N, C-alpha and C positions, 0 to 999 in steps of 0.2 A: 437733563441735570438732576443730580441726586438731591434728596432732601437733607442730607447730612450737612453739618456745619463746615464752613470753608473759609479760607483766607487767601489774599493775593499779596505778593511782594513785588514791588516795582523797583528793580535794581539797575542802577546806571551801567555798571560793568559786571562782568561775569563772576567776580569773587565777592562783590560787596555784600550780597545776601548772607554769605557765610560768616564773615567777620562780625557783622552788625546785628543779625537776628537769627543766626543759625540755631541757637538754643531754643528760641521761641518757636521756630519751625518744627524742630524735633519734638519738643514737648507737646505741641498741639497736634501733631500727627499721632502721638501716643494717646492723646485724649479723644481721638476719633475724627479730628478735623481733616479736611483735604486741602493741603496748602499748594497753591500754584505760584511758581516763581517766574517772573517775566524779566529776562535780562535784555536791556536795550542794546547793549554792545558786548563784545568779548573783552573789552579793555585792551585791544590788540596794539594800539599805538602808544597809549600813555601809561599803561600799567604792566608792561611786559618787557622791561629793560633787559633782564637777563637773557631772554630769548633773542632779542635783537643783537646783543653783544656776542651771541653764539653764531650769528650769521644767518639766522632763519629768515625765510621770505614771509611776506604778509600772509599768504595763504597758510603757511606752516604755523605761524604764530596763532592765527585764528583757530586752526584745527586743534592745536595743543590747549589753548585756553578753553575751548568748548569742551574738550574731553575732561579737563580738570573740573569744570563746573558740573558736568554730568556725574562725575565720580563723587563730588561733594554732595550733590543732590541725593544720590543713592545713600550716602553715609547718613544723611539727615532724614531719610525715608520720605523725601519730597514726593507729593502725589503727581505733580506735573511740572516740567520746566520748559519754557519756550524762549526762543532767541529771536529778537526782531532785527538784529544785525544792522543797526543804525550808524555804525562807526562811532569813534570816540575822539576826544581831544581835537575838536569838540563834537559832541553829539549833534546830529542834525534832525530836528523835530519837524516832521512833515505831516500833512493831513492823512496820508496813507498809514503812517505809523500810529497816528492818533486813532484812526478807525479800527486798526488791528487790536490795540489795547482796550478800546471800549468794548469791542466784541468779546474779548476774553473776560473782562470784568462782568459783563452781562451774562455770559454763559456760566461763570463760576458763582455769581451772586454772593460775594464774600460777606461774612459777618464782620470782618475788619480787614484793614489793609496796612501795609508797611511801605515806607519810603524814606528818603534822606532828610537831613536838616534843611530848613528853609534858606539858610545862608551858609555859603562855603566859598570864601575868596580864594582858597588854595586850589579848588577843583570845581569850576562852574558847571561841569557836567552833573554834579551831584544836586546842586540846588535847582538847576533847570529840570532835572528829573522829577523833583517834588512838585514843581509847578505843572509839569506834564501830568503827573498822577492826579493832582487836584482837578485839572482841566478834564481829564478823561472820566474821573468820578462824576463831575458835574454833567458832562454830556450823557453819561450812562443813566443819569436820573431824569433826563428830558423825555417827556412823553412823545414829543414830535420827532425825535431821532430814531429812525428805523422802527416805527410803531409796531411792527410785527414781532419785535423782541420783547422779552420781559424787562420792565423798567427796574433799575437798581433802587434799593431803599436808601438808607443813610449810614453806611458802615463807617466806623471810626477810622481815621488815618493816624497811625502811630509813626512818629519820626524816630528812626533808630539813631544810635550814637555816632556822631562824626569822629574823625580821626583826632582833631585837636579841639576838644570841647569848648575850651575857654575862648576860642576865636570865632565860634560858630553861632553864638546867640541861641544855643540849645539848652533848654532847661527841663530835665526829666521830671515827670510827675507820676511815673509808674516804674516800679522795679519788679522784675519777674525772676523768681527762683528757677534757675536752670540746672541745679545740681544733679537731679536725676538723669539728665541727658547730656551732662558735660562731656563724657567720653565720645559721644556721637559728634558733638561740635568740634572737639579737638581733632578727631579723625577727619572731619570734613575740611578743617583748616589745613591739615597736612596734605590734602589733595592738591592744594595750590602751591606747587613747587616753585613757581616763578616768583613767589612773594614770601619766601621762608622767613624773612626778617619780621613778618607780622605775626607769626605763630605765637611766640612768647609775649609779644606786645598785647595781643587781645586776650591772652590768658590772664595777664596782670589786670587788664581792664575788668574782666569778669570777676576777679577776686576783689577788686576795689568796690565794684557795685554790690557784691555780696555783703560787704561791710555796711553799705548804705541800706541794703534790704534789712539787715538785722537791726540797725539803729531805728529805722522807721516802723518796724514791726513790734517794738517794745522797748528798745534801747536798754538802758541799765536796769530796767524793771524786768528784763527777761524776754528779749525778742526771740523770734524764731531763728534757729540755726540755719545758716546758709553758707555754702562754700563758693558758689559761682552764681552770678546773676547778670541780667541785661537790663539796661535802662531805656525808657522810651518817653517821648513827649507827645501827648495827645493834642490834636488840632481842634477837635470839636467838643462842645459840652457833652457830658454823659448824663443820661436820664436815669434816675433811681427812684425806688419806692421807699427806701429807708437809708438813713445816713448811719455810717459806722466809723 
């Protein structure tokens, strides 16, 4: 394992990491972090309607979605992307998958992690993924689990923005300016040709969050300019030496 800074994204489906934290991934890659994306499924059953309407087989749908995710990862300069192929709608969480994720987390030793909102009645795969991420984080911190491995510290888990925020009990406490890497995120979004309807939707979300970034960085007194931003909700307290 390298001593460089790193992050892990636990994504329920193959495109989730793009829409919801693609800007954060690209930005931190440029800052020298090594970001590892873990896709629990390809979104082959529930998030590939266009492909099914075209008469594709399950194997074809999975291959197409994997290729789209890999292309998007390249657009974002992702350090590593791994697919656990757990199926979707619903995701099936097994001890085997848990152990695979824990091993990845311990190998990467992330400075922080990303996953979904804690509540999502429209897509239970999402909220169960966050429970899975929290469980794997906890196991990775346990000295008695595979004691030959390096134990995980206490990385923050950031919950990225869900699709219908007002229904998800998601309250952002961090806004990240992704303007410098916006073109990378847009290119990554356009790799997901099975969900074209989301390209402009998540562009508008980024523009709206940019307004919130500006307001909270100074408001009418002269906040920092920002054209595109992403919002996140932190799960754990943050420790600081000085308040600002």
